[in-house]
C-alpha positions, 0 to 999 in steps of 0.5 A, a space after each residue: 609593769 609600769 616601766 614596760 608600759 612607759 617604755 612602750 609609750 616612749 617608743 611609740 612617741 619616738 616612732 611618731 616623731 621619726 615619721 613626721 607625725 604631729 603629736 597632740 600637743 604640737 597639732 594646730 587647732 582645727 576650726 569647728 565650723 559647726 559653731 558658725 553654721 546656721 540655717 538659711 532662713 534662721 535669724 542669727 545676725 552674728 552668724 550672718 555677718 560672719 557668713 558675709 565676711 567668709 563669702 567675701 574672702 572666698 570670692 576675693 581669693 577666687 577669680 572670674 566674673 562670677 567671683 566679682 558678682 559674689 564679692 559685690 553681693 557679699 559687700 552688700 550683705 556685710 553692710 546690712 549685717 554690720 548695721 543690724 549688729 552694730 559691729 565694725 569688723 572689716 571684710 579683710 580681717 583674719 578670722 579663724 574658723 569657729 568664731 562665736 559672737 553670741 551678742 555681736 553689738 558694738 564689737 570693733 576689730 582693727 582690719 589687721 588683727 589676727 584672731 585664732 580658731 574657735 574663739 568667742 567674743 562677747 559684746 562691746 569688745 574692742 581689738 585695736 591699736 594704741 600709741 603705735 601701729 601694732 595690732 593684737 594677735 589673738 591665739 586659738 580658743 580664746 574667750 573674750 568677755 563683754 566690754 574687754 579692750 585689747 589694745 596695741 601689739 599684745 599677744 594673747 596665748 591659746 586657751 586664754 580668757 579675758 574677763 569682762 571690762 578688762 583692758 589688756 595692754 600686755 601679753 597674756 600667757 597661754 591658758 591664763 585668765 586676766 581681769 581688771 584695768 589694766 588686766 592682771 592674771 588671776 588664774 592659770 590652767 583650764 
């Protein structure tokens, strides 16, 4: 009975491959935009900062006179919320959707860093360069603890966790937890 069920699953997987459908393990992460959503009058500096960045990037990709006005307004909003939060996140940074910053004070991100979808970054995190001009690349659904530093051209795999006050100087495999200075793996899997 088990063999027949397994054969059915394998044939379904083969059919999906033939049709070009993506299997769940191959599917790209979808951003959870509700993580960034806030009410208009709600006091939420981190989400307001993200909203100003998203508005600027959307207006930059659009054309026309109205887009230029929206872009200028987004720059003013970004300056205001950057001062309120104490965060340095440039307007042109590649931020995946669903980013959470529960306490955004002191977050510093290099303009060329790429951050995947559904990540969480706590306070005092630095994502920047080291001796060479390479910048970090952060995968999807990565949690970065308070005070962590990710420096240089390192790659952080999907579902990785960076412990508080860790200094990451080397690549981190997917689904791995690293802690310490320099960061070392302490666990794998979720």
